[in-house]
PyMOL Python script that loads the backbone (N, CA, C, O; Angstrom):
from pymol import cmd

cmd.read_pdbstr("""\
ATOM      1  N   MET A   1      -6.331 -13.506   5.526  1.00  0.00           N
ATOM      2  CA  MET A   1      -7.154 -12.363   5.791  1.00  0.00           C
ATOM      3  C   MET A   1      -7.029 -11.325   4.666  1.00  0.00           C
ATOM      4  O   MET A   1      -8.018 -10.705   4.277  1.00  0.00           O
ATOM      5  N   LEU A   2      -5.820 -11.143   4.153  1.00  0.00           N
ATOM      6  CA  LEU A   2      -5.597 -10.159   3.100  1.00  0.00           C
ATOM      7  C   LEU A   2      -6.494 -10.424   1.898  1.00  0.00           C
ATOM      8  O   LEU A   2      -6.975  -9.490   1.256  1.00  0.00           O
ATOM      9  N   LYS A   3      -6.712 -11.667   1.603  1.00  0.00           N
ATOM     10  CA  LYS A   3      -7.533 -12.077   0.462  1.00  0.00           C
ATOM     11  C   LYS A   3      -8.944 -11.471   0.516  1.00  0.00           C
ATOM     12  O   LYS A   3      -9.575 -11.282  -0.523  1.00  0.00           O
ATOM     13  N   TYR A   4      -9.432 -11.171   1.713  1.00  0.00           N
ATOM     14  CA  TYR A   4     -10.782 -10.646   1.901  1.00  0.00           C
ATOM     15  C   TYR A   4     -10.812  -9.140   2.164  1.00  0.00           C
ATOM     16  O   TYR A   4     -11.876  -8.582   2.432  1.00  0.00           O
ATOM     17  N   SER A   5      -9.669  -8.487   2.092  1.00  0.00           N
ATOM     18  CA  SER A   5      -9.567  -7.063   2.435  1.00  0.00           C
ATOM     19  C   SER A   5      -9.643  -6.164   1.215  1.00  0.00           C
ATOM     20  O   SER A   5      -8.934  -6.368   0.229  1.00  0.00           O
ATOM     21  N   ASP A   6     -10.519  -5.161   1.295  1.00  0.00           N
ATOM     22  CA  ASP A   6     -10.586  -4.129   0.257  1.00  0.00           C
ATOM     23  C   ASP A   6      -9.647  -2.976   0.594  1.00  0.00           C
ATOM     24  O   ASP A   6      -9.110  -2.326  -0.303  1.00  0.00           O
ATOM     25  N   PHE A   7      -9.451  -2.723   1.883  1.00  0.00           N
ATOM     26  CA  PHE A   7      -8.599  -1.623   2.342  1.00  0.00           C
ATOM     27  C   PHE A   7      -7.537  -2.176   3.282  1.00  0.00           C
ATOM     28  O   PHE A   7      -7.824  -2.996   4.154  1.00  0.00           O
ATOM     29  N   VAL A   8      -6.296  -1.710   3.087  1.00  0.00           N
ATOM     30  CA  VAL A   8      -5.194  -2.082   3.974  1.00  0.00           C
ATOM     31  C   VAL A   8      -4.481  -0.786   4.356  1.00  0.00           C
ATOM     32  O   VAL A   8      -4.033  -0.030   3.493  1.00  0.00           O
ATOM     33  N   PHE A   9      -4.385  -0.543   5.665  1.00  0.00           N
ATOM     34  CA  PHE A   9      -3.715   0.644   6.183  1.00  0.00           C
ATOM     35  C   PHE A   9      -2.496   0.216   6.986  1.00  0.00           C
ATOM     36  O   PHE A   9      -2.558  -0.745   7.752  1.00  0.00           O
ATOM     37  N   CYS A  10      -1.390   0.929   6.811  1.00  0.00           N
ATOM     38  CA  CYS A  10      -0.230   0.695   7.665  1.00  0.00           C
ATOM     39  C   CYS A  10       0.601   1.968   7.741  1.00  0.00           C
ATOM     40  O   CYS A  10       0.432   2.892   6.945  1.00  0.00           O
ATOM     41  N   ASN A  11       1.496   1.992   8.712  1.00  0.00           N
ATOM     42  CA  ASN A  11       2.389   3.138   8.831  1.00  0.00           C
ATOM     43  C   ASN A  11       3.727   2.819   8.162  1.00  0.00           C
ATOM     44  O   ASN A  11       3.930   1.723   7.640  1.00  0.00           O
ATOM     45  N   GLU A  12       4.613   3.778   8.188  1.00  0.00           N
ATOM     46  CA  GLU A  12       5.913   3.651   7.526  1.00  0.00           C
ATOM     47  C   GLU A  12       6.718   2.459   8.038  1.00  0.00           C
ATOM     48  O   GLU A  12       7.319   1.729   7.250  1.00  0.00           O
ATOM     49  N   ASP A  13       6.729   2.262   9.350  1.00  0.00           N
ATOM     50  CA  ASP A  13       7.497   1.144   9.922  1.00  0.00           C
ATOM     51  C   ASP A  13       6.939  -0.210   9.485  1.00  0.00           C
ATOM     52  O   ASP A  13       7.692  -1.122   9.144  1.00  0.00           O
ATOM     53  N   GLU A  14       5.629  -0.325   9.501  1.00  0.00           N
ATOM     54  CA  GLU A  14       5.000  -1.578   9.072  1.00  0.00           C
ATOM     55  C   GLU A  14       5.254  -1.816   7.585  1.00  0.00           C
ATOM     56  O   GLU A  14       5.496  -2.949   7.168  1.00  0.00           O
ATOM     57  N   GLY A  15       5.199  -0.744   6.780  1.00  0.00           N
ATOM     58  CA  GLY A  15       5.499  -0.850   5.353  1.00  0.00           C
ATOM     59  C   GLY A  15       6.933  -1.306   5.117  1.00  0.00           C
ATOM     60  O   GLY A  15       7.199  -2.100   4.215  1.00  0.00           O
ATOM     61  N   SER A  16       7.856  -0.798   5.934  1.00  0.00           N
ATOM     62  CA  SER A  16       9.269  -1.188   5.823  1.00  0.00           C
ATOM     63  C   SER A  16       9.459  -2.669   6.140  1.00  0.00           C
ATOM     64  O   SER A  16      10.178  -3.376   5.435  1.00  0.00           O
ATOM     65  N   LYS A  17       8.813  -3.128   7.202  1.00  0.00           N
ATOM     66  CA  LYS A  17       8.921  -4.541   7.576  1.00  0.00           C
ATOM     67  C   LYS A  17       8.341  -5.449   6.492  1.00  0.00           C
ATOM     68  O   LYS A  17       8.903  -6.501   6.189  1.00  0.00           O
ATOM     69  N   TYR A  18       7.209  -5.034   5.909  1.00  0.00           N
ATOM     70  CA  TYR A  18       6.616  -5.844   4.846  1.00  0.00           C
ATOM     71  C   TYR A  18       7.534  -5.857   3.618  1.00  0.00           C
ATOM     72  O   TYR A  18       7.734  -6.906   3.005  1.00  0.00           O
ATOM     73  N   ALA A  19       8.085  -4.705   3.265  1.00  0.00           N
ATOM     74  CA  ALA A  19       9.010  -4.633   2.125  1.00  0.00           C
ATOM     75  C   ALA A  19      10.177  -5.590   2.347  1.00  0.00           C
ATOM     76  O   ALA A  19      10.533  -6.364   1.458  1.00  0.00           O
ATOM     77  N   GLU A  20      10.764  -5.532   3.528  1.00  0.00           N
ATOM     78  CA  GLU A  20      11.898  -6.400   3.866  1.00  0.00           C
ATOM     79  C   GLU A  20      11.503  -7.877   3.775  1.00  0.00           C
ATOM     80  O   GLU A  20      12.281  -8.700   3.294  1.00  0.00           O
ATOM     81  N   SER A  21      10.303  -8.209   4.235  1.00  0.00           N
ATOM     82  CA  SER A  21       9.856  -9.610   4.205  1.00  0.00           C
ATOM     83  C   SER A  21       9.655 -10.122   2.779  1.00  0.00           C
ATOM     84  O   SER A  21       9.641 -11.329   2.537  1.00  0.00           O
ATOM     85  N   GLN A  22       9.501  -9.187   1.839  1.00  0.00           N
ATOM     86  CA  GLN A  22       9.300  -9.561   0.442  1.00  0.00           C
ATOM     87  C   GLN A  22      10.591  -9.454  -0.378  1.00  0.00           C
ATOM     88  O   GLN A  22      10.568  -9.573  -1.603  1.00  0.00           O
ATOM     89  N   GLY A  23      11.708  -9.230   0.306  1.00  0.00           N
ATOM     90  CA  GLY A  23      13.002  -9.155  -0.372  1.00  0.00           C
ATOM     91  C   GLY A  23      13.289  -7.797  -0.989  1.00  0.00           C
ATOM     92  O   GLY A  23      14.212  -7.664  -1.793  1.00  0.00           O
ATOM     93  N   LEU A  24      12.508  -6.783  -0.619  1.00  0.00           N
ATOM     94  CA  LEU A  24      12.719  -5.426  -1.118  1.00  0.00           C
ATOM     95  C   LEU A  24      13.558  -4.640  -0.114  1.00  0.00           C
ATOM     96  O   LEU A  24      13.755  -5.070   1.023  1.00  0.00           O
ATOM     97  N   SER A  25      14.042  -3.495  -0.548  1.00  0.00           N
ATOM     98  CA  SER A  25      14.726  -2.581   0.355  1.00  0.00           C
ATOM     99  C   SER A  25      13.725  -2.092   1.403  1.00  0.00           C
ATOM    100  O   SER A  25      12.544  -1.926   1.097  1.00  0.00           O
ATOM    101  N   VAL A  26      14.180  -1.863   2.624  1.00  0.00           N
ATOM    102  CA  VAL A  26      13.265  -1.438   3.687  1.00  0.00           C
ATOM    103  C   VAL A  26      12.605  -0.097   3.397  1.00  0.00           C
ATOM    104  O   VAL A  26      11.564   0.217   3.976  1.00  0.00           O
ATOM    105  N   ASP A  27      13.197   0.698   2.506  1.00  0.00           N
ATOM    106  CA  ASP A  27      12.588   1.989   2.184  1.00  0.00           C
ATOM    107  C   ASP A  27      11.765   1.951   0.888  1.00  0.00           C
ATOM    108  O   ASP A  27      11.362   2.999   0.383  1.00  0.00           O
ATOM    109  N   ASP A  28      11.522   0.778   0.361  1.00  0.00           N
ATOM    110  CA  ASP A  28      10.701   0.643  -0.859  1.00  0.00           C
ATOM    111  C   ASP A  28       9.219   0.479  -0.479  1.00  0.00           C
ATOM    112  O   ASP A  28       8.629  -0.586  -0.656  1.00  0.00           O
ATOM    113  N   HIS A  29       8.654   1.546   0.038  1.00  0.00           N
ATOM    114  CA  HIS A  29       7.255   1.519   0.462  1.00  0.00           C
ATOM    115  C   HIS A  29       6.309   1.387  -0.731  1.00  0.00           C
ATOM    116  O   HIS A  29       5.267   0.741  -0.630  1.00  0.00           O
ATOM    117  N   VAL A  30       6.669   1.994  -1.848  1.00  0.00           N
ATOM    118  CA  VAL A  30       5.831   1.880  -3.049  1.00  0.00           C
ATOM    119  C   VAL A  30       5.801   0.424  -3.512  1.00  0.00           C
ATOM    120  O   VAL A  30       4.736  -0.101  -3.840  1.00  0.00           O
ATOM    121  N   GLY A  31       6.948  -0.220  -3.541  1.00  0.00           N
ATOM    122  CA  GLY A  31       7.004  -1.629  -3.940  1.00  0.00           C
ATOM    123  C   GLY A  31       6.184  -2.511  -3.019  1.00  0.00           C
ATOM    124  O   GLY A  31       5.463  -3.398  -3.475  1.00  0.00           O
ATOM    125  N   ALA A  32       6.297  -2.264  -1.708  1.00  0.00           N
ATOM    126  CA  ALA A  32       5.528  -3.043  -0.737  1.00  0.00           C
ATOM    127  C   ALA A  32       4.036  -2.837  -0.952  1.00  0.00           C
ATOM    128  O   ALA A  32       3.267  -3.798  -0.955  1.00  0.00           O
ATOM    129  N   ALA A  33       3.626  -1.589  -1.132  1.00  0.00           N
ATOM    130  CA  ALA A  33       2.204  -1.285  -1.339  1.00  0.00           C
ATOM    131  C   ALA A  33       1.689  -1.922  -2.626  1.00  0.00           C
ATOM    132  O   ALA A  33       0.554  -2.397  -2.670  1.00  0.00           O
ATOM    133  N   LYS A  34       2.511  -1.936  -3.669  1.00  0.00           N
ATOM    134  CA  LYS A  34       2.096  -2.572  -4.934  1.00  0.00           C
ATOM    135  C   LYS A  34       1.893  -4.077  -4.757  1.00  0.00           C
ATOM    136  O   LYS A  34       0.951  -4.651  -5.304  1.00  0.00           O
ATOM    137  N   ILE A  35       2.781  -4.710  -3.994  1.00  0.00           N
ATOM    138  CA  ILE A  35       2.651  -6.154  -3.756  1.00  0.00           C
ATOM    139  C   ILE A  35       1.364  -6.439  -2.986  1.00  0.00           C
ATOM    140  O   ILE A  35       0.607  -7.345  -3.338  1.00  0.00           O
ATOM    141  N   ILE A  36       1.126  -5.662  -1.939  1.00  0.00           N
ATOM    142  CA  ILE A  36      -0.094  -5.858  -1.152  1.00  0.00           C
ATOM    143  C   ILE A  36      -1.327  -5.635  -2.023  1.00  0.00           C
ATOM    144  O   ILE A  36      -2.260  -6.437  -2.009  1.00  0.00           O
ATOM    145  N   ALA A  37      -1.323  -4.532  -2.785  1.00  0.00           N
ATOM    146  CA  ALA A  37      -2.486  -4.181  -3.613  1.00  0.00           C
ATOM    147  C   ALA A  37      -2.753  -5.237  -4.676  1.00  0.00           C
ATOM    148  O   ALA A  37      -3.908  -5.473  -5.030  1.00  0.00           O
ATOM    149  N   SER A  38      -1.714  -5.870  -5.187  1.00  0.00           N
ATOM    150  CA  SER A  38      -1.844  -6.852  -6.264  1.00  0.00           C
ATOM    151  C   SER A  38      -2.075  -8.280  -5.775  1.00  0.00           C
ATOM    152  O   SER A  38      -2.282  -9.189  -6.579  1.00  0.00           O
ATOM    153  N   SER A  39      -2.039  -8.476  -4.469  1.00  0.00           N
ATOM    154  CA  SER A  39      -2.213  -9.819  -3.914  1.00  0.00           C
ATOM    155  C   SER A  39      -3.588 -10.377  -4.247  1.00  0.00           C
ATOM    156  O   SER A  39      -4.528  -9.639  -4.542  1.00  0.00           O
ATOM    157  N   GLU A  40      -3.679 -11.702  -4.191  1.00  0.00           N
ATOM    158  CA  GLU A  40      -4.935 -12.396  -4.499  1.00  0.00           C
ATOM    159  C   GLU A  40      -6.090 -11.786  -3.709  1.00  0.00           C
ATOM    160  O   GLU A  40      -5.957 -11.453  -2.531  1.00  0.00           O
ATOM    161  N   LYS A  41      -7.225 -11.651  -4.391  1.00  0.00           N
ATOM    162  CA  LYS A  41      -8.401 -11.029  -3.784  1.00  0.00           C
ATOM    163  C   LYS A  41      -9.624 -11.882  -4.060  1.00  0.00           C
ATOM    164  O   LYS A  41      -9.838 -12.318  -5.191  1.00  0.00           O
ATOM    165  N   GLU A  42     -10.422 -12.120  -3.042  1.00  0.00           N
ATOM    166  CA  GLU A  42     -11.623 -12.939  -3.166  1.00  0.00           C
ATOM    167  C   GLU A  42     -12.688 -12.239  -4.018  1.00  0.00           C
ATOM    168  O   GLU A  42     -13.213 -12.823  -4.966  1.00  0.00           O
ATOM    169  N   VAL A  43     -13.001 -10.989  -3.675  1.00  0.00           N
ATOM    170  CA  VAL A  43     -14.022 -10.231  -4.404  1.00  0.00           C
ATOM    171  C   VAL A  43     -13.324  -9.441  -5.506  1.00  0.00           C
ATOM    172  O   VAL A  43     -12.601  -8.482  -5.234  1.00  0.00           O
ATOM    173  N   LYS A  44     -13.547  -9.848  -6.735  1.00  0.00           N
ATOM    174  CA  LYS A  44     -12.817  -9.267  -7.859  1.00  0.00           C
ATOM    175  C   LYS A  44     -13.531  -8.088  -8.516  1.00  0.00           C
ATOM    176  O   LYS A  44     -13.048  -7.558  -9.516  1.00  0.00           O
ATOM    177  N   THR A  45     -14.661  -7.676  -7.977  1.00  0.00           N
ATOM    178  CA  THR A  45     -15.422  -6.563  -8.549  1.00  0.00           C
ATOM    179  C   THR A  45     -15.089  -5.233  -7.891  1.00  0.00           C
ATOM    180  O   THR A  45     -15.579  -4.189  -8.320  1.00  0.00           O
ATOM    181  N   ARG A  46     -14.245  -5.261  -6.838  1.00  0.00           N
ATOM    182  CA  ARG A  46     -13.841  -4.037  -6.144  1.00  0.00           C
ATOM    183  C   ARG A  46     -12.323  -3.982  -6.086  1.00  0.00           C
ATOM    184  O   ARG A  46     -11.663  -5.017  -6.000  1.00  0.00           O
ATOM    185  N   PRO A  47     -11.769  -2.775  -6.133  1.00  0.00           N
ATOM    186  CA  PRO A  47     -10.315  -2.655  -6.030  1.00  0.00           C
ATOM    187  C   PRO A  47      -9.850  -2.861  -4.597  1.00  0.00           C
ATOM    188  O   PRO A  47     -10.638  -2.777  -3.655  1.00  0.00           O
ATOM    189  N   ARG A  48      -8.568  -3.132  -4.448  1.00  0.00           N
ATOM    190  CA  ARG A  48      -7.945  -3.083  -3.124  1.00  0.00           C
ATOM    191  C   ARG A  48      -7.210  -1.752  -3.058  1.00  0.00           C
ATOM    192  O   ARG A  48      -6.538  -1.353  -4.008  1.00  0.00           O
ATOM    193  N   ILE A  49      -7.345  -1.078  -1.937  1.00  0.00           N
ATOM    194  CA  ILE A  49      -6.694   0.209  -1.729  1.00  0.00           C
ATOM    195  C   ILE A  49      -5.745   0.065  -0.541  1.00  0.00           C
ATOM    196  O   ILE A  49      -6.154  -0.327   0.552  1.00  0.00           O
ATOM    197  N   VAL A  50      -4.487   0.384  -0.771  1.00  0.00           N
ATOM    198  CA  VAL A  50      -3.462   0.295   0.263  1.00  0.00           C
ATOM    199  C   VAL A  50      -3.000   1.707   0.600  1.00  0.00           C
ATOM    200  O   VAL A  50      -2.635   2.479  -0.287  1.00  0.00           O
ATOM    201  N   VAL A  51      -3.020   2.037   1.889  1.00  0.00           N
ATOM    202  CA  VAL A  51      -2.612   3.358   2.362  1.00  0.00           C
ATOM    203  C   VAL A  51      -1.445   3.174   3.320  1.00  0.00           C
ATOM    204  O   VAL A  51      -1.552   2.458   4.315  1.00  0.00           O
ATOM    205  N   ILE A  52      -0.330   3.829   3.009  1.00  0.00           N
ATOM    206  CA  ILE A  52       0.821   3.814   3.917  1.00  0.00           C
ATOM    207  C   ILE A  52       1.093   5.253   4.330  1.00  0.00           C
ATOM    208  O   ILE A  52       1.452   6.093   3.506  1.00  0.00           O
ATOM    209  N   THR A  53       0.915   5.524   5.623  1.00  0.00           N
ATOM    210  CA  THR A  53       1.210   6.859   6.138  1.00  0.00           C
ATOM    211  C   THR A  53       2.709   6.975   6.363  1.00  0.00           C
ATOM    212  O   THR A  53       3.366   6.021   6.778  1.00  0.00           O
ATOM    213  N   MET A  54       3.237   8.160   6.081  1.00  0.00           N
ATOM    214  CA  MET A  54       4.685   8.358   6.116  1.00  0.00           C
ATOM    215  C   MET A  54       5.072   9.578   6.960  1.00  0.00           C
ATOM    216  O   MET A  54       6.015  10.294   6.622  1.00  0.00           O
ATOM    217  N   GLY A  55       4.350   9.813   8.047  1.00  0.00           N
ATOM    218  CA  GLY A  55       4.650  10.978   8.885  1.00  0.00           C
ATOM    219  C   GLY A  55       4.406  12.265   8.112  1.00  0.00           C
ATOM    220  O   GLY A  55       3.322  12.475   7.567  1.00  0.00           O
ATOM    221  N   LYS A  56       5.433  13.138   8.066  1.00  0.00           N
ATOM    222  CA  LYS A  56       5.309  14.426   7.367  1.00  0.00           C
ATOM    223  C   LYS A  56       5.427  14.282   5.850  1.00  0.00           C
ATOM    224  O   LYS A  56       5.075  15.200   5.109  1.00  0.00           O
ATOM    225  N   GLN A  57       5.916  13.147   5.394  1.00  0.00           N
ATOM    226  CA  GLN A  57       6.042  12.912   3.954  1.00  0.00           C
ATOM    227  C   GLN A  57       4.672  12.577   3.374  1.00  0.00           C
ATOM    228  O   GLN A  57       3.766  12.205   4.119  1.00  0.00           O
ATOM    229  N   PRO A  58       4.505  12.704   2.053  1.00  0.00           N
ATOM    230  CA  PRO A  58       3.214  12.370   1.446  1.00  0.00           C
ATOM    231  C   PRO A  58       2.780  10.937   1.763  1.00  0.00           C
ATOM    232  O   PRO A  58       3.600  10.020   1.803  1.00  0.00           O
ATOM    233  N   THR A  59       1.491  10.765   1.983  1.00  0.00           N
ATOM    234  CA  THR A  59       0.902   9.453   2.215  1.00  0.00           C
ATOM    235  C   THR A  59       0.813   8.715   0.890  1.00  0.00           C
ATOM    236  O   THR A  59       0.413   9.297  -0.119  1.00  0.00           O
ATOM    237  N   LEU A  60       1.184   7.438   0.883  1.00  0.00           N
ATOM    238  CA  LEU A  60       1.088   6.626  -0.332  1.00  0.00           C
ATOM    239  C   LEU A  60      -0.286   5.966  -0.390  1.00  0.00           C
ATOM    240  O   LEU A  60      -0.752   5.389   0.592  1.00  0.00           O
ATOM    241  N   VAL A  61      -0.917   6.056  -1.537  1.00  0.00           N
ATOM    242  CA  VAL A  61      -2.190   5.382  -1.773  1.00  0.00           C
ATOM    243  C   VAL A  61      -2.035   4.593  -3.071  1.00  0.00           C
ATOM    244  O   VAL A  61      -1.800   5.170  -4.133  1.00  0.00           O
ATOM    245  N   VAL A  62      -2.169   3.278  -2.978  1.00  0.00           N
ATOM    246  CA  VAL A  62      -2.051   2.412  -4.151  1.00  0.00           C
ATOM    247  C   VAL A  62      -3.371   1.683  -4.325  1.00  0.00           C
ATOM    248  O   VAL A  62      -3.857   1.017  -3.410  1.00  0.00           O
ATOM    249  N   THR A  63      -3.942   1.819  -5.516  1.00  0.00           N
ATOM    250  CA  THR A  63      -5.226   1.201  -5.839  1.00  0.00           C
ATOM    251  C   THR A  63      -5.008   0.179  -6.942  1.00  0.00           C
ATOM    252  O   THR A  63      -4.276   0.432  -7.899  1.00  0.00           O
ATOM    253  N   CYS A  64      -5.651  -0.985  -6.805  1.00  0.00           N
ATOM    254  CA  CYS A  64      -5.485  -2.022  -7.818  1.00  0.00           C
ATOM    255  C   CYS A  64      -6.754  -2.853  -7.959  1.00  0.00           C
ATOM    256  O   CYS A  64      -7.239  -3.438  -6.991  1.00  0.00           O
ATOM    257  N   MET A  65      -7.279  -2.896  -9.163  1.00  0.00           N
ATOM    258  CA  MET A  65      -8.350  -3.833  -9.497  1.00  0.00           C
ATOM    259  C   MET A  65      -7.687  -5.173  -9.776  1.00  0.00           C
ATOM    260  O   MET A  65      -6.615  -5.208 -10.380  1.00  0.00           O
ATOM    261  N   PRO A  66      -8.294  -6.276  -9.354  1.00  0.00           N
ATOM    262  CA  PRO A  66      -7.703  -7.588  -9.623  1.00  0.00           C
ATOM    263  C   PRO A  66      -7.394  -7.772 -11.110  1.00  0.00           C
ATOM    264  O   PRO A  66      -8.238  -7.519 -11.969  1.00  0.00           O
ATOM    265  N   GLY A  67      -6.175  -8.216 -11.394  1.00  0.00           N
ATOM    266  CA  GLY A  67      -5.752  -8.465 -12.764  1.00  0.00           C
ATOM    267  C   GLY A  67      -5.219  -7.249 -13.496  1.00  0.00           C
ATOM    268  O   GLY A  67      -4.799  -7.356 -14.648  1.00  0.00           O
ATOM    269  N   GLU A  68      -5.231  -6.098 -12.850  1.00  0.00           N
ATOM    270  CA  GLU A  68      -4.725  -4.873 -13.474  1.00  0.00           C
ATOM    271  C   GLU A  68      -3.466  -4.404 -12.750  1.00  0.00           C
ATOM    272  O   GLU A  68      -3.126  -4.899 -11.676  1.00  0.00           O
ATOM    273  N   ASP A  69      -2.779  -3.434 -13.367  1.00  0.00           N
ATOM    274  CA  ASP A  69      -1.591  -2.856 -12.736  1.00  0.00           C
ATOM    275  C   ASP A  69      -2.003  -1.884 -11.634  1.00  0.00           C
ATOM    276  O   ASP A  69      -2.998  -1.174 -11.779  1.00  0.00           O
ATOM    277  N   PRO A  70      -1.251  -1.842 -10.538  1.00  0.00           N
ATOM    278  CA  PRO A  70      -1.557  -0.905  -9.455  1.00  0.00           C
ATOM    279  C   PRO A  70      -1.304   0.543  -9.876  1.00  0.00           C
ATOM    280  O   PRO A  70      -0.400   0.827 -10.662  1.00  0.00           O
ATOM    281  N   VAL A  71      -2.117   1.449  -9.340  1.00  0.00           N
ATOM    282  CA  VAL A  71      -1.970   2.881  -9.591  1.00  0.00           C
ATOM    283  C   VAL A  71      -1.488   3.527  -8.299  1.00  0.00           C
ATOM    284  O   VAL A  71      -2.102   3.358  -7.246  1.00  0.00           O
ATOM    285  N   VAL A  72      -0.385   4.268  -8.385  1.00  0.00           N
ATOM    286  CA  VAL A  72       0.238   4.875  -7.212  1.00  0.00           C
ATOM    287  C   VAL A  72      -0.060   6.370  -7.179  1.00  0.00           C
ATOM    288  O   VAL A  72       0.096   7.071  -8.179  1.00  0.00           O
ATOM    289  N   GLU A  73      -0.494   6.846  -6.005  1.00  0.00           N
ATOM    290  CA  GLU A  73      -0.700   8.272  -5.790  1.00  0.00           C
ATOM    291  C   GLU A  73       0.039   8.668  -4.516  1.00  0.00           C
ATOM    292  O   GLU A  73       0.161   7.878  -3.579  1.00  0.00           O
ATOM    293  N   GLU A  74       0.521   9.884  -4.499  1.00  0.00           N
ATOM    294  CA  GLU A  74       1.106  10.455  -3.280  1.00  0.00           C
ATOM    295  C   GLU A  74       0.216  11.619  -2.865  1.00  0.00           C
ATOM    296  O   GLU A  74      -0.013  12.545  -3.643  1.00  0.00           O
ATOM    297  N   VAL A  75      -0.279  11.565  -1.647  1.00  0.00           N
ATOM    298  CA  VAL A  75      -1.178  12.599  -1.147  1.00  0.00           C
ATOM    299  C   VAL A  75      -0.399  13.458  -0.160  1.00  0.00           C
ATOM    300  O   VAL A  75       0.072  12.964   0.865  1.00  0.00           O
ATOM    301  N   PRO A  76      -0.261  14.774  -0.476  1.00  0.00           N
ATOM    302  CA  PRO A  76       0.488  15.661   0.418  1.00  0.00           C
ATOM    303  C   PRO A  76      -0.152  15.713   1.807  1.00  0.00           C
ATOM    304  O   PRO A  76      -1.366  15.586   1.966  1.00  0.00           O
ATOM    305  N   VAL A  77       0.712  15.903   2.797  1.00  0.00           N
ATOM    306  CA  VAL A  77       0.276  16.015   4.187  1.00  0.00           C
ATOM    307  C   VAL A  77       0.627  17.405   4.671  1.00  0.00           C
ATOM    308  O   VAL A  77       1.771  17.840   4.535  1.00  0.00           O
ATOM    309  N   ASN A  78      -0.338  18.102   5.232  1.00  0.00           N
ATOM    310  CA  ASN A  78      -0.087  19.411   5.807  1.00  0.00           C
ATOM    311  C   ASN A  78       0.500  19.233   7.203  1.00  0.00           C
ATOM    312  O   ASN A  78      -0.085  18.562   8.054  1.00  0.00           O
ATOM    313  N   GLU A  79       1.657  19.839   7.425  1.00  0.00           N
ATOM    314  CA  GLU A  79       2.304  19.720   8.726  1.00  0.00           C
ATOM    315  C   GLU A  79       1.527  20.522   9.768  1.00  0.00           C
ATOM    316  O   GLU A  79       1.093  21.647   9.518  1.00  0.00           O
ATOM    317  N   ILE A  80       1.368  19.917  10.929  1.00  0.00           N
ATOM    318  CA  ILE A  80       0.668  20.566  12.032  1.00  0.00           C
ATOM    319  C   ILE A  80       1.691  20.967  13.087  1.00  0.00           C
ATOM    320  O   ILE A  80       2.552  20.173  13.466  1.00  0.00           O
ATOM    321  N   ASP A  81       1.588  22.197  13.552  1.00  0.00           N
ATOM    322  CA  ASP A  81       2.508  22.668  14.597  1.00  0.00           C
ATOM    323  C   ASP A  81       2.348  21.862  15.866  1.00  0.00           C
ATOM    324  O   ASP A  81       3.041  22.118  16.851  1.00  0.00           O
TER     325      ASP A  81
END
""", "prot")
cmd.dss("prot")
cmd.show_as("cartoon", "prot")
cmd.util.cbc("prot")
cmd.orient("prot")
């Protein structure tokens, strides 16, 4: 299914489990997102965008065009009372 996905969303816990399944530290969310973003993709004319929400911490957004290096951004989150 991942092969056909342009967008992948997950939360911090799911990102941790994926990182662990790939032999990374459970807190290596950036590494996990890079692996997902760089995975094989059927449609090579559009990037894959991976979003990992991290609660009050900045949301991770990793964008990758097939065959290129992933670009990592951290998007600040405004805390809500």
